RODO-2510 file (C-alpha; in nm, 4 decimals, decimal comma):
residues 311
     n   res          X          Y          Z
     1     m     0,0000     0,0000     0,0000
     2     p     0,1591     0,3313    -0,1050
     3     r     0,2471     0,5762     0,1709
     4     i     0,0661     0,9101     0,1564
     5     s     0,3060     1,2011     0,1861
     6     p     0,2019     1,4997     0,3971
     7     v     0,0983     1,8157     0,2137
     8     t     0,3745     2,0740     0,2017
     9     n     0,3970     2,4377     0,1043
    10     r     0,6489     2,3662    -0,1722
    11     p     0,5626     2,5067    -0,5171
    12     g     0,3546     2,2530    -0,7022
    13     a     0,2561     2,0610    -0,3896
    14     q    -0,1047     1,9444    -0,3890
    15     k    -0,3109     2,1143    -0,1228
    16     a    -0,6005     1,9485     0,0529
    17     p    -0,9344     2,0823    -0,0735
    18     f    -1,1145     2,3248     0,1521
    19     r    -1,3874     2,1573     0,3508
    20     p    -1,6534     2,3996     0,4673
    21     d    -1,7708     2,3803     0,8256
    22     v    -2,0967     2,2045     0,8979
    23     i    -2,3016     2,4804     1,0595
    24     e    -2,6631     2,4590     1,1702
    25     t    -2,8639     2,7783     1,2157
    26     y    -3,1533     2,8294     1,4549
    27     v    -3,3768     3,1302     1,5268
    28     p    -3,5826     3,1378     1,8491
    29     q    -3,9536     3,2046     1,8110
    30     q    -3,9869     3,3507     2,1607
    31     d    -3,7745     3,4798     2,4481
    32     t    -3,5712     3,1974     2,6018
    33     t    -3,2223     3,1017     2,7218
    34     l    -2,9461     2,9466     2,5153
    35     l    -2,9051     2,5959     2,6602
    36     a    -3,2786     2,5322     2,6838
    37     f    -3,3232     2,6556     2,3259
    38     l    -3,0440     2,4341     2,1896
    39     i    -3,1766     2,1224     2,3644
    40     e    -3,5206     2,1894     2,2184
    41     s    -3,3804     2,2684     1,8710
    42     m    -3,1456     1,9669     1,8580
    43     p    -3,3626     1,6764     1,9826
    44     g    -3,1321     1,4187     1,8237
    45     r    -2,8412     1,5116     2,0490
    46     k    -2,7865     1,4355     2,4156
    47     r    -2,7835     1,7133     2,6748
    48     t    -2,4155     1,6419     2,7503
    49     t    -2,3307     1,6771     2,3789
    50     v    -2,5028     2,0154     2,3602
    51     k    -2,3155     2,1309     2,6714
    52     e    -1,9852     2,0275     2,5123
    53     l    -2,0668     2,2317     2,2011
    54     l    -2,1083     2,5340     2,4275
    55     k    -1,7965     2,4533     2,6282
    56     y    -1,5726     2,4349     2,3223
    57     n    -1,6869     2,7596     2,1545
    58     q    -1,8934     2,5835     1,8890
    59     v    -2,2029     2,7961     1,9497
    60     a    -2,2338     3,1574     1,8337
    61     v    -2,5107     3,4116     1,8916
    62     n    -2,5246     3,6845     1,6277
    63     g    -2,1773     3,5862     1,5124
    64     m    -2,0148     3,5950     1,8560
    65     p    -1,9060     3,2704     2,0310
    66     v    -2,0968     3,2127     2,3559
    67     t    -2,0381     2,9593     2,6343
    68     q    -2,2833     3,0832     2,9005
    69     h    -2,5758     2,8428     2,9382
    70     d    -2,8265     3,1065     3,0489
    71     t    -2,7498     3,3604     2,7754
    72     p    -3,0864     3,5316     2,7031
    73     l    -3,2288     3,4990     2,3518
    74     t    -3,5026     3,6859     2,1636
    75     p    -3,6650     3,6289     1,8209
    76     d    -3,4198     3,8874     1,6822
    77     d    -3,1210     3,6625     1,7585
    78     t    -2,9566     3,4067     1,5299
    79     v    -2,7871     3,1031     1,6838
    80     k    -2,5292     2,9054     1,4869
    81     v    -2,3819     2,5709     1,5891
    82     n    -2,0555     2,4599     1,4273
    83     l    -2,0455     2,0804     1,4275
    84     t    -1,6964     2,0736     1,2745
    85     r    -1,4769     2,2943     1,4900
    86     e    -1,4811     2,5838     1,7327
    87     f    -1,5804     2,9301     1,6232
    88     k    -1,2704     3,1419     1,6109
    89     v    -1,2746     3,4261     1,8622
    90     f    -1,1718     3,7532     1,7022
    91     h    -0,9025     3,9463     1,8848
    92     h    -0,6949     4,2389     1,7627
    93     r    -0,5389     4,5190     1,9620
    94     r    -0,6536     4,7918     1,7189
    95     v    -0,9917     4,6605     1,6076
    96     k    -1,2890     4,5372     1,8097
    97     l    -1,5566     4,3249     1,6428
    98     v    -1,8869     4,4653     1,7680
    99     y    -2,1379     4,2712     1,5552
   100     e    -2,1387     4,0175     1,2713
   101     d    -2,3987     3,8280     1,0704
   102     a    -2,4181     3,6733     0,7230
   103     d    -2,4417     4,0099     0,5470
   104     l    -2,2357     4,2635     0,7384
   105     l    -2,0116     4,3349     1,0314
   106     v    -1,9616     4,6366     1,2570
   107     i    -1,6248     4,7165     1,4114
   108     e    -1,4760     4,9742     1,6435
   109     k    -1,1637     5,1005     1,4690
   110     g    -0,8730     5,2302     1,6698
   111     y    -0,7180     5,5706     1,5989
   112     g    -0,4124     5,5819     1,3730
   113     l    -0,5396     5,2904     1,1623
   114     l    -0,6351     5,3337     0,7975
   115     s    -0,9837     5,2186     0,7052
   116     m    -0,8517     5,0854     0,3745
   117     g    -0,5323     5,0902     0,1700
   118     n    -0,3916     5,3763    -0,0340
   119     d    -0,0985     5,4306    -0,2713
   120     k     0,1525     5,3875     0,0114
   121     v    -0,0128     5,1309     0,2387
   122     s    -0,1884     4,8145     0,1236
   123     d    -0,1789     4,5896     0,4303
   124     g    -0,2436     4,6284     0,8017
   125     t    -0,5613     4,8336     0,7487
   126     a    -0,9001     4,7849     0,9131
   127     y    -1,0186     4,6317     0,5863
   128     t    -0,7378     4,3765     0,5510
   129     i    -0,7626     4,2788     0,9178
   130     m    -1,1336     4,2028     0,8812
   131     r    -1,0912     4,0485     0,5352
   132     d    -0,8521     3,7926     0,6828
   133     w    -1,1071     3,7283     0,9562
   134     v    -1,3966     3,6436     0,7198
   135     k    -1,1684     3,4312     0,5006
   136     w    -1,0764     3,2168     0,8004
   137     e    -1,4288     3,0724     0,7878
   138     n    -1,4108     3,0196     0,4122
   139     p    -1,1327     3,1343     0,1748
   140     r    -1,4003     3,2219    -0,0825
   141     n    -1,5611     3,4792     0,1473
   142     k    -1,5368     3,8443     0,0487
   143     l    -1,5556     4,1772     0,2280
   144     f    -1,6527     4,5208     0,0988
   145     i    -1,5973     4,8719     0,2301
   146     v    -1,9266     5,0593     0,2776
   147     h    -1,7942     5,3825     0,4310
   148     r    -1,4696     5,5057     0,5843
   149     l    -1,3330     5,6817     0,8887
   150     d    -1,0284     5,9085     0,8767
   151     r    -0,7057     5,7408     0,9835
   152     d    -0,6893     5,9360     1,3100
   153     t    -1,0595     5,8983     1,3922
   154     s    -1,1623     5,6068     1,6123
   155     g    -1,5034     5,4481     1,6429
   156     l    -1,7784     5,2541     1,4695
   157     m    -1,7517     5,1441     1,1090
   158     m    -1,9584     4,9041     0,8964
   159     m    -1,8447     4,6590     0,6251
   160     a    -2,0511     4,4365     0,3941
   161     k    -1,9919     4,0645     0,3460
   162     n    -2,1592     4,0419     0,0061
   163     e    -2,2227     4,2701    -0,2907
   164     n    -2,5991     4,2855    -0,2382
   165     a    -2,5561     4,4285     0,1130
   166     k    -2,2910     4,6707    -0,0094
   167     e    -2,5050     4,7987    -0,2970
   168     a    -2,8138     4,8301    -0,0781
   169     m    -2,6269     5,0459     0,1749
   170     q    -2,4250     5,2621    -0,0626
   171     h    -2,7029     5,3351    -0,3125
   172     n    -2,9530     5,4257    -0,0392
   173     w    -2,7135     5,5619     0,2230
   174     n    -2,9228     5,8614     0,3277
   175     n    -3,2337     5,6465     0,3718
   176     m    -3,0630     5,3454     0,5288
   177     v    -2,8533     5,5320     0,7859
   178     i    -3,0781     5,6642     1,0616
   179     s    -2,8133     5,8272     1,2791
   180     r    -2,4390     5,8842     1,2921
   181     k    -2,3082     6,0658     1,5957
   182     y    -1,9534     6,1587     1,6840
   183     v    -1,8021     6,2994     1,9993
   184     c    -1,5048     6,5313     1,9850
   185     v    -1,3117     6,7619     2,2154
   186     v    -1,2345     7,1017     2,0682
   187     e    -0,9999     7,3765     2,1787
   188     g    -1,1480     7,6702     2,3644
   189     y    -1,4820     7,7479     2,5262
   190     v    -1,7790     7,6938     2,2932
   191     e    -2,0353     7,9498     2,4020
   192     k    -2,3489     7,8303     2,2199
   193     d    -2,5044     7,5153     2,3666
   194     e    -2,5898     7,3888     2,0190
   195     g    -2,5827     7,4957     1,6577
   196     e    -2,5618     7,4016     1,2911
   197     i    -2,2882     7,4617     1,0353
   198     r    -2,3570     7,4624     0,6601
   199     s    -2,1014     7,5114     0,3883
   200     y    -1,9770     7,3725     0,0596
   201     l    -1,6649     7,1626     0,1032
   202     a    -1,3917     7,1518    -0,1607
   203     e    -1,0401     7,0068    -0,1720
   204     n    -0,7207     7,1783    -0,2885
   205     s    -0,4148     7,0311    -0,4606
   206     k    -0,2593     6,9503    -0,1204
   207     h    -0,5650     6,7350    -0,0359
   208     e    -0,6749     6,9849     0,2286
   209     v    -1,0501     7,0301     0,2601
   210     y    -1,1912     7,3812     0,2984
   211     s    -1,5268     7,5580     0,3062
   212     a    -1,6398     7,7455    -0,0023
   213     k    -1,9271     7,9897    -0,0350
   214     n    -1,9893     7,9075    -0,3998
   215     p    -2,2158     7,6004    -0,4387
   216     d    -2,0467     7,5234    -0,7701
   217     e    -1,7091     7,4951    -0,5992
   218     g    -1,7900     7,2241    -0,3471
   219     k    -2,0462     6,9800    -0,2053
   220     l    -2,3008     7,0758     0,0588
   221     a    -2,2011     6,9688     0,4105
   222     v    -2,4285     7,0000     0,7154
   223     t    -2,3024     6,9453     1,0707
   224     r    -2,5067     6,9810     1,3900
   225     y    -2,3356     7,0082     1,7262
   226     k    -2,4339     7,0113     2,0942
   227     v    -2,2094     7,0855     2,3911
   228     v    -2,1653     6,7903     2,6287
   229     k    -1,9271     6,9482     2,8810
   230     r    -1,7071     7,2546     2,9081
   231     g    -1,3680     7,2403     3,0763
   232     l    -1,0675     7,4655     3,1203
   233     g    -0,9430     7,5278     2,7688
   234     h    -1,1489     7,2524     2,6020
   235     t    -1,5122     7,1679     2,5253
   236     m    -1,6611     6,8247     2,4585
   237     v    -1,9116     6,8320     2,1743
   238     e    -2,1559     6,5777     2,0306
   239     v    -2,1778     6,6014     1,6525
   240     s    -2,4488     6,4691     1,4192
   241     l    -2,3965     6,4479     1,0440
   242     e    -2,6620     6,5148     0,7832
   243     t    -2,3992     6,4645     0,5126
   244     g    -2,0770     6,2655     0,5137
   245     r    -1,7998     6,4586     0,3400
   246     k    -1,4274     6,4038     0,3756
   247     n    -1,2911     6,5747     0,6917
   248     q    -1,6314     6,7411     0,7376
   249     i    -1,6311     6,7618     1,1175
   250     r    -1,2684     6,8717     1,1320
   251     v    -1,3235     7,1542     0,8829
   252     h    -1,6481     7,2703     1,0413
   253     m    -1,5020     7,2789     1,3923
   254     k    -1,2154     7,4903     1,2597
   255     e    -1,4708     7,7156     1,0909
   256     l    -1,6523     7,7462     1,4240
   257     g    -1,3287     7,8803     1,5683
   258     h    -1,2670     7,5716     1,7794
   259     p    -1,0445     7,3153     1,6025
   260     i    -1,0474     6,9594     1,7331
   261     a    -0,7781     6,8928     1,9932
   262     g    -0,4753     6,7336     1,8297
   263     d    -0,5808     6,8356     1,4775
   264     r    -0,2778     7,0375     1,3699
   265     r    -0,3788     6,9993     1,0045
   266     y    -0,6863     7,2099     1,0724
   267     g    -0,5544     7,4657     1,3173
   268     a    -0,5129     7,2964     1,6570
   269     k    -0,2330     7,4400     1,8724
   270     a    -0,1498     7,1394     2,0884
   271     s    -0,1840     6,7621     2,1119
   272     i    -0,2100     6,6917     2,4836
   273     i    -0,3447     6,3372     2,4475
   274     h    -0,1271     6,2613     2,1427
   275     r    -0,4175     6,1829     1,9127
   276     l    -0,7048     6,3460     1,7273
   277     a    -0,9902     6,3862     1,9764
   278     l    -1,2614     6,2608     1,7392
   279     h    -1,4599     5,9390     1,7922
   280     a    -1,7494     5,7844     1,5946
   281     q    -1,9718     5,6982     1,8896
   282     t    -2,3101     5,6000     1,7440
   283     l    -2,4087     5,4169     1,4258
   284     r    -2,7738     5,3379     1,3635
   285     f    -2,9027     5,1993     1,0346
   286     v    -3,1606     4,9772     0,8681
   287     h    -3,0221     4,6298     0,8017
   288     p    -2,9940     4,5942     0,4202
   289     v    -3,1417     4,2413     0,4207
   290     t    -3,3531     4,1850     0,7334
   291     r    -3,4677     4,5516     0,7562
   292     r    -3,4089     4,5419     1,1320
   293     d    -3,3212     4,8603     1,3184
   294     m    -2,9511     4,8207     1,4042
   295     n    -2,8238     5,0569     1,6751
   296     f    -2,4666     5,0558     1,8085
   297     d    -2,2917     5,2755     2,0660
   298     t    -1,9374     5,2862     2,2002
   299     p    -1,8049     5,4652     2,5102
   300     v    -1,6306     5,8006     2,4876
   301     p    -1,2522     5,7408     2,5147
   302     g    -1,1277     5,8096     2,8648
   303     s    -0,8601     6,0505     2,7393
   304     f    -1,1358     6,2765     2,6017
   305     w    -1,2866     6,3169     2,9481
   306     k    -0,9490     6,4108     3,0914
   307     l    -0,9348     6,7119     2,8584
   308     v    -1,2546     6,8519     3,0111
   309     g    -1,1822     6,7645     3,3740
   310     g    -1,3534     6,4255     3,3950
   311     k    -1,7150     6,3092     3,3679
***
């Protein structure tokens, strides 16, 4: 009987074909708890077998591995059971996976990380990190950018896992996105409790964005702001976007006379916390496939609070 040689990475070596995981999907019809739901949904398997699936990270709720037996479930949840292997737990020091399903994922991007590649950088971006993640499940899986955050802006960002979801979001962005809120800390004392800034944003040859008065020179940008807290030398502001132009918040805060702390490109004097004090805090949208109301929030970075004297 011929001996079978192990597969190697040498050029020309035959690789074993990819074998997709055997995954069963269940959706609860009423409020329940995870273990009870799995036992009811998998009558052909013993209780001890179901417990082992939980123990070894082979059960995921809404894309996130779960081991807790009494995890609460609602009809809005999707439970997946991987009968082949454990669900990989995502971990990266600069990206947090907030939500994932078959059509999209939501991440919290760290500051200083590109959303996607450019002429100088092609790897180590938020996109490539998450692309590698979805391809772990199946090398044929794809990932698409739906919108971007500036390199130095942290916070919530959405990506699509198929072209239908991408097209649905991008072609109907204004109708699909219910709310996008940012929090930033600006230099100086903002006197008005709230306000609105409207201008036409254009970009010069140095890729700097500026406000123009002529509608033919730029694209309309509308930013609404509300003071959260005033400190000595800085003010924390909540910002809502009606439009999503490049560097919109940064330009409009400069135009207000209060550049974002750390934003030397747009007039800031100092960088006390050694980063741009701008964070995408809230992302609320209509799911492109299920039409569910998806609402995500992240905490304000602790360094932002320090600039205004604490919470």
